FITORBA-102909 format. One record per residue (C-alpha): residue number from 1; residue in three letters; chain; z, y, x. Coordinates in Angstrom, 3 decimals, always signed. Layout:
! FITORBA-102909
<pos->NUM code->ALA unit->A up->Z north->Y east->X>
...
***
This chain:
! FITORBA-102909
<pos->1 code->MET unit->A up->+124.268 north->+143.632 east->+109.905>
<pos->2 code->THR unit->A up->+126.638 north->+142.263 east->+107.629>
<pos->3 code->PRO unit->A up->+128.984 north->+138.875 east->+109.279>
<pos->4 code->GLN unit->A up->+128.148 north->+135.354 east->+108.067>
<pos->5 code->TYR unit->A up->+130.659 north->+133.739 east->+106.237>
<pos->6 code->SER unit->A up->+133.612 north->+132.137 east->+108.281>
<pos->7 code->LYS unit->A up->+136.061 north->+130.973 east->+105.598>
<pos->8 code->PRO unit->A up->+137.377 north->+127.345 east->+105.719>
<pos->9 code->PRO unit->A up->+137.563 north->+125.058 east->+102.846>
<pos->10 code->LEU unit->A up->+141.728 north->+124.982 east->+101.649>
<pos->11 code->SER unit->A up->+143.303 north->+121.853 east->+99.654>
<pos->12 code->TYR unit->A up->+144.191 north->+122.336 east->+96.655>
<pos->13 code->ALA unit->A up->+147.665 north->+122.711 east->+98.123>
<pos->14 code->ASP unit->A up->+146.983 north->+125.757 east->+100.253>
<pos->15 code->GLN unit->A up->+144.877 north->+127.350 east->+97.533>
<pos->16 code->LEU unit->A up->+148.083 north->+127.101 east->+94.904>
<pos->17 code->ASN unit->A up->+149.833 north->+128.472 east->+98.230>
<pos->18 code->LEU unit->A up->+147.799 north->+131.668 east->+98.310>
<pos->19 code->LEU unit->A up->+147.818 north->+132.314 east->+94.796>
<pos->20 code->LYS unit->A up->+151.498 north->+132.199 east->+95.198>
<pos->21 code->SER unit->A up->+151.738 north->+134.406 east->+98.293>
<pos->22 code->ARG unit->A up->+148.976 north->+137.180 east->+96.349>
<pos->23 code->GLY unit->A up->+151.832 north->+137.493 east->+93.332>
<pos->24 code->LEU unit->A up->+150.285 north->+135.337 east->+90.667>
<pos->25 code->SER unit->A up->+153.319 north->+133.466 east->+88.846>
<pos->26 code->ILE unit->A up->+152.996 north->+129.551 east->+88.865>
<pos->27 code->GLU unit->A up->+154.292 north->+128.203 east->+85.707>
<pos->28 code->ASP unit->A up->+153.668 north->+124.367 east->+86.250>
<pos->29 code->ASP unit->A up->+152.735 north->+123.661 east->+90.050>
<pos->30 code->ALA unit->A up->+151.369 north->+120.187 east->+89.173>
<pos->31 code->LYS unit->A up->+149.502 north->+121.304 east->+86.077>
<pos->32 code->ALA unit->A up->+148.053 north->+124.351 east->+87.996>
<pos->33 code->LEU unit->A up->+147.150 north->+121.670 east->+91.253>
<pos->34 code->HIS unit->A up->+145.687 north->+119.643 east->+88.251>
<pos->35 code->LEU unit->A up->+143.675 north->+122.868 east->+86.843>
<pos->36 code->LEU unit->A up->+142.442 north->+123.227 east->+90.499>
<pos->37 code->GLU unit->A up->+141.173 north->+120.091 east->+91.014>
<pos->38 code->HIS unit->A up->+139.406 north->+119.715 east->+87.908>
<pos->39 code->ILE unit->A up->+137.892 north->+123.116 east->+87.171>
<pos->40 code->GLY unit->A up->+137.731 north->+124.606 east->+90.638>
<pos->41 code->TYR unit->A up->+139.120 north->+127.575 east->+92.579>
<pos->42 code->TYR unit->A up->+136.205 north->+129.257 east->+91.946>
<pos->43 code->ARG unit->A up->+135.501 north->+129.015 east->+88.896>
<pos->44 code->LEU unit->A up->+138.851 north->+130.142 east->+87.878>
<pos->45 code->SER unit->A up->+138.782 north->+133.128 east->+89.961>
<pos->46 code->GLY unit->A up->+136.363 north->+134.670 east->+87.387>
<pos->47 code->TYR unit->A up->+139.621 north->+134.758 east->+84.811>
<pos->48 code->TRP unit->A up->+142.583 north->+135.760 east->+86.964>
<pos->49 code->TYR unit->A up->+140.388 north->+138.980 east->+88.515>
<pos->50 code->SER unit->A up->+141.494 north->+140.673 east->+85.442>
<pos->51 code->LEU unit->A up->+144.882 north->+139.959 east->+86.539>
<pos->52 code->LEU unit->A up->+144.654 north->+141.812 east->+89.682>
<pos->53 code->ALA unit->A up->+146.093 north->+144.955 east->+90.772>
<pos->54 code->LEU unit->A up->+144.332 north->+147.798 east->+91.528>
<pos->55 code->PRO unit->A up->+142.564 north->+148.452 east->+94.160>
<pos->56 code->LYS unit->A up->+141.299 north->+144.396 east->+93.244>
<pos->57 code->ALA unit->A up->+140.070 north->+144.404 east->+96.620>
<pos->58 code->SER unit->A up->+144.115 north->+143.763 east->+97.951>
<pos->59 code->HIS unit->A up->+143.693 north->+140.575 east->+96.022>
<pos->60 code->GLN unit->A up->+147.098 north->+141.275 east->+94.826>
<pos->61 code->PHE unit->A up->+148.202 north->+140.295 east->+91.132>
<pos->62 code->LYS unit->A up->+149.827 north->+142.496 east->+88.776>
<pos->63 code->LEU unit->A up->+153.478 north->+142.503 east->+87.953>
<pos->64 code->GLN unit->A up->+154.071 north->+139.008 east->+85.185>
<pos->65 code->ALA unit->A up->+150.443 north->+137.886 east->+85.969>
<pos->66 code->SER unit->A up->+150.859 north->+134.409 east->+85.530>
<pos->67 code->PHE unit->A up->+148.027 north->+130.911 east->+86.249>
<pos->68 code->ASN unit->A up->+148.683 north->+130.143 east->+82.577>
<pos->69 code->THR unit->A up->+147.344 north->+133.249 east->+81.663>
<pos->70 code->ALA unit->A up->+144.342 north->+133.086 east->+83.288>
<pos->71 code->PHE unit->A up->+144.211 north->+129.417 east->+82.020>
<pos->72 code->ARG unit->A up->+144.262 north->+130.379 east->+78.498>
<pos->73 code->LEU unit->A up->+141.248 north->+133.182 east->+79.373>
<pos->74 code->TYR unit->A up->+139.063 north->+130.127 east->+80.715>
<pos->75 code->CYS unit->A up->+140.067 north->+128.537 east->+77.563>
<pos->76 code->PHE unit->A up->+138.882 north->+131.084 east->+75.337>
<pos->77 code->ASP unit->A up->+136.216 north->+131.787 east->+77.147>
<pos->78 code->ARG unit->A up->+134.791 north->+128.180 east->+77.208>
<pos->79 code->GLU unit->A up->+135.154 north->+127.943 east->+73.330>
<pos->80 code->LEU unit->A up->+133.689 north->+131.372 east->+72.658>
<pos->81 code->ARG unit->A up->+130.391 north->+129.815 east->+74.607>
<pos->82 code->GLN unit->A up->+131.009 north->+126.897 east->+72.299>
<pos->83 code->LEU unit->A up->+130.739 north->+128.892 east->+69.650>
<pos->84 code->VAL unit->A up->+127.849 north->+130.837 east->+70.650>
<pos->85 code->LEU unit->A up->+125.925 north->+127.683 east->+71.393>
<pos->86 code->GLY unit->A up->+125.873 north->+126.577 east->+68.674>
<pos->87 code->GLU unit->A up->+124.236 north->+129.252 east->+66.832>
<pos->88 code->ILE unit->A up->+121.306 north->+129.941 east->+69.119>
<pos->89 code->GLU unit->A up->+120.470 north->+126.496 east->+68.710>
<pos->90 code->LYS unit->A up->+120.017 north->+127.253 east->+64.579>
<pos->91 code->ILE unit->A up->+118.260 north->+130.476 east->+65.736>
<pos->92 code->GLU unit->A up->+115.561 north->+128.842 east->+67.657>
<pos->93 code->VAL unit->A up->+115.454 north->+126.715 east->+65.429>
<pos->94 code->ALA unit->A up->+114.224 north->+129.079 east->+62.395>
<pos->95 code->VAL unit->A up->+112.144 north->+130.955 east->+64.987>
<pos->96 code->LYS unit->A up->+110.117 north->+127.992 east->+65.814>
<pos->97 code->ALA unit->A up->+109.727 north->+127.099 east->+62.543>
<pos->98 code->GLN unit->A up->+108.575 north->+130.954 east->+61.300>
<pos->99 code->MET unit->A up->+106.084 north->+130.914 east->+64.544>
<pos->100 code->ILE unit->A up->+104.650 north->+127.349 east->+63.830>
<pos->101 code->ASN unit->A up->+104.309 north->+128.451 east->+59.974>
<pos->102 code->VAL unit->A up->+102.617 north->+131.893 east->+60.393>
<pos->103 code->LEU unit->A up->+100.186 north->+131.373 east->+63.478>
<pos->104 code->SER unit->A up->+99.261 north->+127.984 east->+62.554>
<pos->105 code->HIS unit->A up->+97.898 north->+129.425 east->+58.865>
<pos->106 code->GLN unit->A up->+96.890 north->+132.861 east->+61.058>
<pos->107 code->PHE unit->A up->+95.077 north->+130.733 east->+63.837>
<pos->108 code->GLY unit->A up->+94.782 north->+127.325 east->+63.620>
<pos->109 code->PRO unit->A up->+97.265 north->+124.021 east->+64.602>
<pos->110 code->ILE unit->A up->+96.487 north->+125.084 east->+68.190>
<pos->111 code->TRP unit->A up->+97.027 north->+128.892 east->+68.426>
<pos->112 code->TYR unit->A up->+99.104 north->+128.224 east->+71.185>
<pos->113 code->ALA unit->A up->+96.375 north->+127.409 east->+73.732>
<pos->114 code->ASP unit->A up->+93.558 north->+130.313 east->+72.563>
<pos->115 code->GLN unit->A up->+94.041 north->+132.407 east->+75.006>
<pos->116 code->ARG unit->A up->+92.251 north->+135.739 east->+72.841>
<pos->117 code->LYS unit->A up->+95.010 north->+135.817 east->+71.007>
<pos->118 code->PHE unit->A up->+97.803 north->+136.556 east->+74.301>
<pos->119 code->ASN unit->A up->+98.315 north->+139.619 east->+76.371>
<pos->120 code->ASN unit->A up->+97.945 north->+138.892 east->+80.434>
<pos->121 code->HIS unit->A up->+96.323 north->+135.585 east->+79.317>
<pos->122 code->LYS unit->A up->+94.659 north->+135.305 east->+82.897>
<pos->123 code->ASP unit->A up->+98.926 north->+134.822 east->+84.518>
<pos->124 code->ASN unit->A up->+101.596 north->+134.976 east->+82.123>
<pos->125 code->HIS unit->A up->+99.881 north->+132.564 east->+79.048>
<pos->126 code->THR unit->A up->+98.203 north->+130.751 east->+81.402>
<pos->127 code->ALA unit->A up->+101.553 north->+129.711 east->+83.007>
<pos->128 code->THR unit->A up->+103.224 north->+129.193 east->+80.149>
<pos->129 code->LEU unit->A up->+100.409 north->+126.789 east->+78.531>
<pos->130 code->ARG unit->A up->+100.125 north->+124.809 east->+81.806>
<pos->131 code->LYS unit->A up->+104.568 north->+124.427 east->+81.163>
<pos->132 code->LEU unit->A up->+104.301 north->+123.643 east->+77.520>
<pos->133 code->LEU unit->A up->+101.447 north->+120.873 east->+78.681>
<pos->134 code->GLU unit->A up->+103.677 north->+119.690 east->+81.093>
<pos->135 code->ASP unit->A up->+106.636 north->+119.329 east->+78.628>
<pos->136 code->TYR unit->A up->+104.282 north->+117.284 east->+76.009>
<pos->137 code->HIS unit->A up->+103.315 north->+115.245 east->+78.843>
<pos->138 code->GLN unit->A up->+106.773 north->+114.500 east->+80.256>
<pos->139 code->SER unit->A up->+108.455 north->+114.054 east->+76.616>
<pos->140 code->ARG unit->A up->+109.360 north->+110.642 east->+75.442>
<pos->141 code->GLU unit->A up->+110.400 north->+111.891 east->+71.761>
<pos->142 code->ASP unit->A up->+108.570 north->+108.907 east->+69.477>
<pos->143 code->PHE unit->A up->+107.035 north->+111.289 east->+67.524>
<pos->144 code->VAL unit->A up->+105.218 north->+112.926 east->+70.918>
<pos->145 code->ILE unit->A up->+103.883 north->+108.444 east->+71.806>
<pos->146 code->ALA unit->A up->+102.582 north->+108.406 east->+68.196>
<pos->147 code->PHE unit->A up->+100.735 north->+111.149 east->+68.351>
<pos->148 code->ARG unit->A up->+99.182 north->+110.257 east->+72.451>
<pos->149 code->ASN unit->A up->+98.934 north->+106.339 east->+70.845>
<pos->150 code->LYS unit->A up->+97.163 north->+107.642 east->+67.713>
<pos->151 code->TYR unit->A up->+94.883 north->+111.009 east->+68.021>
<pos->152 code->SER unit->A up->+92.140 north->+111.315 east->+71.227>
<pos->153 code->ASP unit->A up->+93.491 north->+115.447 east->+70.879>
<pos->154 code->PRO unit->A up->+93.983 north->+116.459 east->+73.908>
<pos->155 code->LEU unit->A up->+96.113 north->+118.767 east->+72.821>
<pos->156 code->PRO unit->A up->+98.979 north->+118.337 east->+69.595>
<pos->157 code->PRO unit->A up->+99.231 north->+120.714 east->+67.023>
<pos->158 code->SER unit->A up->+101.692 north->+123.380 east->+67.162>
<pos->159 code->TRP unit->A up->+104.295 north->+121.772 east->+65.285>
<pos->160 code->ILE unit->A up->+104.805 north->+119.180 east->+68.115>
<pos->161 code->ILE unit->A up->+104.370 north->+121.098 east->+71.001>
<pos->162 code->MET unit->A up->+106.884 north->+123.088 east->+69.831>
<pos->163 code->GLU unit->A up->+109.516 north->+120.790 east->+69.030>
<pos->164 code->VAL unit->A up->+109.977 north->+119.640 east->+72.685>
<pos->165 code->ALA unit->A up->+109.297 north->+123.369 east->+74.465>
<pos->166 code->PRO unit->A up->+112.563 north->+125.003 east->+75.624>
<pos->167 code->PHE unit->A up->+113.832 north->+128.319 east->+74.055>
<pos->168 code->GLY unit->A up->+112.393 north->+130.032 east->+77.113>
<pos->169 code->ARG unit->A up->+108.581 north->+128.888 east->+76.768>
<pos->170 code->VAL unit->A up->+108.807 north->+130.440 east->+72.556>
<pos->171 code->SER unit->A up->+109.926 north->+133.311 east->+74.040>
<pos->172 code->SER unit->A up->+107.105 north->+133.688 east->+76.755>
<pos->173 code->LEU unit->A up->+105.060 north->+133.012 east->+73.589>
<pos->174 code->TYR unit->A up->+105.669 north->+135.013 east->+71.665>
<pos->175 code->LYS unit->A up->+106.004 north->+138.107 east->+74.212>
<pos->176 code->ASP unit->A up->+102.263 north->+137.340 east->+75.264>
<pos->177 code->LEU unit->A up->+101.029 north->+137.308 east->+71.264>
<pos->178 code->ARG unit->A up->+99.119 north->+140.383 east->+71.069>
<pos->179 code->GLY unit->A up->+100.496 north->+142.672 east->+68.495>
<pos->180 code->GLY unit->A up->+99.234 north->+142.345 east->+64.729>
<pos->181 code->ARG unit->A up->+99.663 north->+141.417 east->+61.626>
<pos->182 code->SER unit->A up->+101.081 north->+137.840 east->+62.487>
<pos->183 code->LYS unit->A up->+103.258 north->+139.373 east->+65.058>
<pos->184 code->ARG unit->A up->+105.049 north->+141.518 east->+62.900>
<pos->185 code->ALA unit->A up->+105.475 north->+139.268 east->+60.237>
<pos->186 code->ILE unit->A up->+107.101 north->+136.355 east->+62.786>
<pos->187 code->ALA unit->A up->+109.619 north->+139.525 east->+63.823>
<pos->188 code->ASP unit->A up->+109.949 north->+141.092 east->+59.839>
<pos->189 code->HIS unit->A up->+110.939 north->+138.289 east->+58.668>
<pos->190 code->PHE unit->A up->+114.451 north->+138.390 east->+60.933>
<pos->191 code->GLY unit->A up->+114.525 north->+141.917 east->+59.841>
<pos->192 code->LEU unit->A up->+113.027 north->+143.300 east->+63.153>
<pos->193 code->ASP unit->A up->+110.208 north->+145.555 east->+64.522>
<pos->194 code->ASP unit->A up->+107.873 north->+143.028 east->+66.823>
<pos->195 code->SER unit->A up->+109.230 north->+145.209 east->+70.192>
<pos->196 code->THR unit->A up->+112.644 north->+144.214 east->+69.183>
<pos->197 code->MET unit->A up->+112.144 north->+141.110 east->+68.381>
<pos->198 code->ALA unit->A up->+110.273 north->+140.260 east->+71.837>
<pos->199 code->SER unit->A up->+113.602 north->+141.398 east->+73.272>
<pos->200 code->TRP unit->A up->+115.870 north->+139.582 east->+71.008>
<pos->201 code->LEU unit->A up->+114.584 north->+136.452 east->+72.253>
<pos->202 code->HIS unit->A up->+114.359 north->+137.184 east->+75.707>
<pos->203 code->CYS unit->A up->+118.326 north->+138.212 east->+75.931>
<pos->204 code->LEU unit->A up->+119.042 north->+134.908 east->+73.197>
<pos->205 code->VAL unit->A up->+117.341 north->+132.964 east->+76.163>
<pos->206 code->TYR unit->A up->+119.561 north->+134.439 east->+78.720>
<pos->207 code->LEU unit->A up->+122.575 north->+133.897 east->+76.696>
<pos->208 code->ARG unit->A up->+121.857 north->+129.858 east->+76.166>
<pos->209 code->ASN unit->A up->+121.961 north->+129.637 east->+80.188>
<pos->210 code->ILE unit->A up->+125.092 north->+131.261 east->+80.655>
<pos->211 code->CYS unit->A up->+126.633 north->+129.203 east->+78.107>
<pos->212 code->ALA unit->A up->+124.756 north->+126.060 east->+78.841>
<pos->213 code->HIS unit->A up->+125.561 north->+126.612 east->+82.533>
<pos->214 code->HIS unit->A up->+129.502 north->+127.064 east->+81.857>
<pos->215 code->SER unit->A up->+129.181 north->+130.938 east->+83.593>
<pos->216 code->ARG unit->A up->+131.824 north->+133.458 east->+81.835>
<pos->217 code->PHE unit->A up->+131.144 north->+134.839 east->+78.838>
<pos->218 code->TRP unit->A up->+134.148 north->+136.884 east->+77.617>
<pos->219 code->ASN unit->A up->+134.177 north->+140.373 east->+79.752>
<pos->220 code->ARG unit->A up->+130.664 north->+139.531 east->+81.116>
<pos->221 code->GLU unit->A up->+128.438 north->+143.027 east->+81.907>
<pos->222 code->PHE unit->A up->+124.440 north->+141.052 east->+80.876>
<pos->223 code->SER unit->A up->+122.527 north->+141.522 east->+83.094>
<pos->224 code->ILE unit->A up->+119.514 north->+141.536 east->+81.128>
<pos->225 code->ALA unit->A up->+120.090 north->+143.850 east->+77.442>
<pos->226 code->PRO unit->A up->+118.784 north->+143.409 east->+74.239>
<pos->227 code->ARG unit->A up->+116.860 north->+146.149 east->+72.590>
<pos->228 code->ILE unit->A up->+118.629 north->+148.326 east->+70.338>
<pos->229 code->PRO unit->A up->+116.860 north->+148.470 east->+66.742>
<pos->230 code->ARG unit->A up->+115.891 north->+151.719 east->+65.417>
<pos->231 code->LYS unit->A up->+115.502 north->+150.877 east->+61.690>
<pos->232 code->PRO unit->A up->+116.942 north->+147.202 east->+60.987>
<pos->233 code->GLY unit->A up->+115.685 north->+145.487 east->+57.796>
<pos->234 code->ASN unit->A up->+119.109 north->+144.286 east->+57.275>
<pos->235 code->ALA unit->A up->+123.243 north->+145.055 east->+57.698>
<pos->236 code->TRP unit->A up->+123.506 north->+146.668 east->+60.973>
<pos->237 code->LEU unit->A up->+125.747 north->+148.337 east->+63.577>
<pos->238 code->ILE unit->A up->+126.708 north->+151.440 east->+61.643>
<pos->239 code->ASP unit->A up->+126.559 north->+153.805 east->+65.066>
<pos->240 code->THR unit->A up->+122.885 north->+153.006 east->+65.441>
<pos->241 code->ALA unit->A up->+122.390 north->+154.993 east->+62.211>
<pos->242 code->ALA unit->A up->+122.986 north->+158.320 east->+64.063>
<pos->243 code->GLN unit->A up->+120.523 north->+159.247 east->+67.074>
<pos->244 code->THR unit->A up->+123.479 north->+161.056 east->+69.007>
<pos->245 code->ALA unit->A up->+125.514 north->+157.033 east->+68.978>
<pos->246 code->HIS unit->A up->+122.872 north->+155.219 east->+71.310>
<pos->247 code->ALA unit->A up->+125.049 north->+156.144 east->+74.287>
<pos->248 code->ARG unit->A up->+127.942 north->+154.794 east->+72.951>
<pos->249 code->LEU unit->A up->+127.121 north->+151.647 east->+72.256>
<pos->250 code->GLN unit->A up->+126.967 north->+149.142 east->+74.936>
<pos->251 code->ASN unit->A up->+124.146 north->+146.597 east->+74.485>
<pos->252 code->ASN unit->A up->+125.393 north->+144.950 east->+77.095>
<pos->253 code->ARG unit->A up->+128.532 north->+143.910 east->+76.318>
<pos->254 code->ALA unit->A up->+129.914 north->+140.946 east->+74.250>
<pos->255 code->TYR unit->A up->+129.977 north->+143.167 east->+70.964>
<pos->256 code->PHE unit->A up->+126.198 north->+143.685 east->+71.079>
<pos->257 code->VAL unit->A up->+125.326 north->+140.566 east->+71.509>
<pos->258 code->LEU unit->A up->+127.880 north->+138.954 east->+69.157>
<pos->259 code->SER unit->A up->+126.708 north->+141.736 east->+66.584>
<pos->260 code->MET unit->A up->+122.449 north->+140.384 east->+67.465>
<pos->261 code->ILE unit->A up->+124.081 north->+136.808 east->+66.730>
<pos->262 code->LEU unit->A up->+125.338 north->+137.132 east->+63.602>
<pos->263 code->TYR unit->A up->+122.577 north->+140.008 east->+62.074>
<pos->264 code->LEU unit->A up->+119.969 north->+136.850 east->+63.184>
<pos->265 code->LEU unit->A up->+122.173 north->+134.182 east->+61.348>
<pos->266 code->GLN unit->A up->+121.976 north->+136.768 east->+57.856>
<pos->267 code->THR unit->A up->+118.295 north->+135.365 east->+57.743>
<pos->268 code->VAL unit->A up->+118.966 north->+132.123 east->+59.361>
<pos->269 code->ASN unit->A up->+121.653 north->+131.140 east->+57.329>
<pos->270 code->PRO unit->A up->+123.069 north->+133.197 east->+55.151>
<pos->271 code->LYS unit->A up->+126.225 north->+131.625 east->+54.375>
<pos->272 code->ASN unit->A up->+127.018 north->+131.216 east->+57.963>
<pos->273 code->THR unit->A up->+130.735 north->+131.058 east->+58.653>
<pos->274 code->PHE unit->A up->+130.194 north->+132.807 east->+62.147>
<pos->275 code->VAL unit->A up->+132.778 north->+135.430 east->+61.804>
<pos->276 code->ARG unit->A up->+135.058 north->+133.274 east->+60.673>
<pos->277 code->LYS unit->A up->+135.270 north->+131.183 east->+63.405>
<pos->278 code->PHE unit->A up->+135.059 north->+134.583 east->+65.559>
<pos->279 code->ARG unit->A up->+137.924 north->+134.954 east->+64.357>
<pos->280 code->ARG unit->A up->+139.860 north->+132.101 east->+64.216>
<pos->281 code->LEU unit->A up->+139.460 north->+132.139 east->+68.142>
<pos->282 code->LEU unit->A up->+141.170 north->+135.538 east->+68.588>
<pos->283 code->GLU unit->A up->+143.956 north->+134.386 east->+66.472>
<pos->284 code->LYS unit->A up->+143.796 north->+131.259 east->+68.227>
<pos->285 code->TYR unit->A up->+144.506 north->+133.618 east->+71.898>
<pos->286 code->PRO unit->A up->+146.473 north->+136.470 east->+70.642>
<pos->287 code->ASN unit->A up->+146.189 north->+138.092 east->+74.096>
<pos->288 code->ILE unit->A up->+142.481 north->+138.231 east->+74.627>
<pos->289 code->ASP unit->A up->+141.510 north->+142.060 east->+75.328>
<pos->290 code->ILE unit->A up->+138.687 north->+142.451 east->+72.846>
<pos->291 code->LYS unit->A up->+137.619 north->+146.346 east->+74.655>
<pos->292 code->ALA unit->A up->+137.048 north->+144.304 east->+77.792>
<pos->293 code->MET unit->A up->+134.140 north->+142.343 east->+75.542>
<pos->294 code->GLY unit->A up->+133.073 north->+146.010 east->+74.466>
<pos->295 code->PHE unit->A up->+134.325 north->+145.760 east->+70.775>
<pos->296 code->PRO unit->A up->+135.268 north->+149.356 east->+69.304>
<pos->297 code->THR unit->A up->+138.526 north->+149.947 east->+67.453>
<pos->298 code->GLU unit->A up->+137.177 north->+149.058 east->+64.366>
<pos->299 code->TRP unit->A up->+134.228 north->+146.655 east->+64.653>
<pos->300 code->ALA unit->A up->+136.323 north->+144.185 east->+61.831>
<pos->301 code->ARG unit->A up->+135.163 north->+147.501 east->+58.689>
<pos->302 code->GLU unit->A up->+131.683 north->+147.091 east->+60.065>
<pos->303 code->LEU unit->A up->+129.589 north->+145.881 east->+56.974>
<pos->304 code->LEU unit->A up->+127.970 north->+143.228 east->+59.319>
<pos->305 code->TRP unit->A up->+131.182 north->+142.220 east->+60.137>
<pos->306 code->ASP unit->A up->+132.836 north->+142.026 east->+57.214>
<pos->307 code->GLN unit->A up->+130.241 north->+141.191 east->+54.846>
<pos->308 code->HIS unit->A up->+130.853 north->+137.520 east->+56.106>
<pos->309 code->LEU unit->A up->+134.427 north->+136.933 east->+55.775>
<pos->310 code->ASP unit->A up->+133.851 north->+135.864 east->+52.180>
<pos->311 code->CYS unit->A up->+130.992 north->+133.417 east->+53.252>
<pos->312 code->ASN unit->A up->+132.537 north->+129.377 east->+52.880>
***
């Protein structure tokens, strides 16, 4: 049987002394204590973990490992998450717009409630629809209140309900949508096949949740890995051109998911400055090891990444 957790909580001063005893250099005790108090030992521990000597289970730091180095990693990761979150918002809005336009013209304004249009409607879609309606009835948006006051319809048109739907509901609706011309048209707008589109939306919801909950992003191995597109319609990563290269492309690391976001931005915002912002971030934090993020040596020469440098 596994033992019960029995470690007592430590004061901030004891936490700092523990780090010193393990070999972590502390440049400024007062600053370190302030950060331990306002960020937390456990959250910061994810950033000094990479500074531990092998074997890491010994909890001893490498020579010259410092508190400031760990904090700089934390700051880089925080700014990277903010950048990613802002771009995912743009993609979410664009996906909603495409689904509303394509599916409303094909199936009518309340297509989202037509069980015949969805797979597993007795399970997945029924639950998604119930949650969508909860979102709608709980909303206090002016346009929702105005619709309910003016019309007696029990269900609003999709352009209203999708505005208050979380991205996770949107992802579920697309995934469960029956295959066909409309589903393919939505994916094709973004240069993807419908299976890859569903996979990428699912991953984007997961990434957004990581960023929104301030979880570590930069060197993470993501538990939800997006599908590698076989025949992308727009500029993509060169390695996927060769069948044998698929094993080398790590689709559970930051490089891949950032490339996925950049790929979608080619459609959503062709003049986006995502690459420029990311490179500025690397310049601000020059000690970041981007290999830990899955970046290959020649990443900057990839057409997907290089073509955006001249954008305004």
